N, C-alpha and C positions, 0 to 999 in steps of 0.2 A: 297262685302264690308268687310265681316268678314275675308276673305282671304287676302285682302289688308292690313287690320289692323294687322293681324298676321305677314305679311311680313315686315311691318314697325317696329314692335317690335323686330323681329328677327334681322333686320339690325342694330337697335339700340344696341341690346345686343352684336352683333359682334364688333361694333365700340367701345363700352364700354370695351369689353375684350381686344381689341388692345391697348386702352388707358391705361388700368391697367397694361398691360405688359410693355408699354413704360415708365411708371413711374419709373421702375427700373433704367433706364439710367439718370433719373433726380434727384434721391434721394440726391446725394452729394451737389446739389445746392439749396436744400430746407431747410427751418428751421423747427423746431418742430411744430410750429403752422400750417404751411402748410401741413405737414405730417398728423397731427391729423385731419385736415379738410378732406383730402383725405380718411383717414381711416373711418371717419363717413359716408361719401358718399358711400364708398365701401360696408360697412356693410348694409346701408339702401338699396342699390341697389341689393344686393345679398341675404339678409335675410329678410329685411323689417323693420317695426317699432321695436325699441329697446324693448325687452321683458325680459331682464335679470336684476338681482338685482344689485344695485349700490355697487361697492367695498367699504368697510368701512374704509380702511386704508388711512392715510393722504399723499397726494402728491405722489402717485405712478403712474407708466405708465398706469396701468389698469384703474385707476380712470379717468385719462385724456382722455383715449380712449373711455370709457363708456360715459363720458359727451359729447364728440364730436358727438357720435352717437345719444344719447338721445336728444340732442338739435335740431335734425332734425324733431322731432315730428312725425306727420302722413304723411310726404312726401311720395309719391308713389315711387315704385321702378323705374318706367320709368323716373320720374322727377329727381330722384337721379342720374340715369345713364346719363341723359342729362347734369345735372350740373357738373358731374365729367368730362365728355368729354369737356365741355365748359371751365372748369378750366385748363385742360391740354392744350387746344388750346390757351388760353390766355397766358400761360407761354411759350409755344413752338408752334407758329403758323404753323410750318412745320413738326410737329411730325408725321403725317400720312405717310410722305415720307419714314420714317425709321421704322415705327411701325411693319412692317412685318418681320423684321430681328430678328430671334430667336423666340421661342415660350414658354418662361418661364413666368408662371403666377405669379402675385404679391400677396404676403400675408403680411399684416402689422403685424409686431411683435415689441415688445418693443425695440429690439436691433436697430431698425431704428431710434428711438427717442433719440438722444444724447443730454440730457438737463443738464448733469453734468458739473461742472467747470473743465477745463483742468488743470492738474498738471504734473510736470516733472516726469519721470520714477523713478528717485532716491528718490523721496519723496512719492511714492506710497506704501500703506500698502497692506496686504492681501485682505482687503475689496475692495480697489481700483482696484486691478487686477481682482477680481471676477466681479466687475461691467463692466470691459472691456471685459469679456468673454475670457481672456487669460489663457486657461487651462494649457499651458506649464509653464507659470510663476507661476501660483498657485501651480502646482505640485512641482516645484523647491523649493518654499518657505516651503511647508508642508513636504518636504523630510528631512528638517533640523530641523524644529520646528513647533509646532501646535499653536503657539501664535496667538490669535485672532480668532481661528476657531469657537468658540461658544460664542464670545463676541459681544453683541448687540451695535448698534450705538444709536444715540439720539432718534430714533423712535422705538427702540427695535428690529430693523431688523438685523439679523445675516448674514454672508456670504451666507448661504444656501438660505435665503429668496431672496437676490439680484440675485443669480444665477438662481433661479426659475423664477423670474420676467423677467430676460433677456432671458430665454429659452435656457440657455447654458447647454446641456446635459453632455458634457465632464467635465465641471467644477463641475456640481452637483455630478457626479460619483467620481471625485477626492476628493471632500469635504467629502462625506460619507465614502469613503474608508479610509480616514485619521481620522475618528471619529466624524464627524459632527452629531449633533442630528437631525435625520430626522423629528422628531415631534416637534422641537423647535417652540415656539410661540412668536410673536412680541407683542408690547404693546396693540394691538387690538385682540390678541388671534389668529392671522392668522399664519398658518403653510406654509411651502414651497409648500405643495400640494394646499393650497388655491390660492397662487399666480400663480402657473403654470396652474391650472384649469381655473381661471378667465381670464388669458391672452391667453388661447387657445393653450398652448404648449403641444401637444399630447404626444410626445416622452418623455418629462420630467414627465408628469403625469403617463404614463405607467411604467417608471422606478421607480418612487417613490412608486407606489403601489406594484411593484415587490419586493421591499426591505422592505415591511411591514409598509409603512406610514399609519397612522391611520386617520379615518374620524372624527377628533376632531372638536368640535364646537368653533367658535370664540366668542368674547364678545357680539355679536348680536344674537348668537344662530344658526349661519349658518355653515354648513359643506362645504368642498370643492365641493362636489357634488351639493349643493344648489346654488352655485354661478358659477358653471362651464360654460364655453362657450357651447352653445347649441349643438355643434357637438361632445362634449366630454362626455356628460351625460352617454351614454351607456357604457363607460369604467369602471364605478364604480359598 
């Protein structure tokens, strides 16, 4: 009986893994709400009950993702996997026919969640290009002027905060090389390191630490290490 149970769980895990891989091909047809639901189920299925601190800044991708995960409560990993597979099947009943094509695992990152209002290219500012993760355009702008480099938006977020939230390492490097304040804090005392750590962007966290980013406390007394994604704590 124990062997049979183990076999069932293993089969479920394999099906879940294929479903997670298949989601890559569906992303362009899903809205942010659907992606957040999949993110929550994915974290519940792979990590378990949400055990990380709630991000304290207002309306950021990290906060939405945390809430989607936290809302699942004490749901077991097995049930989360089943619900994930069921959700994929509901959206694409024939997904398993194509699921074995490629073997790229899916990792939810904030760049998948496009919730910003679309504006034309000629109206975009440095901050807009940073949000897009367009490091080439950011470099072109900063090559001629540094206007807006350390200018906060209405939430106190500077380009470096947005780049960290998006997980865009080339953009982060470009901003810092042109004089962005690596330890700049937003209205809640959050630094770029807070954003990158909470969102699970390992490469960005590693780079920020390599250029001397400090473990500053936010307005709630938390450092980036305190709110870091579970897999990144050892980096600090």
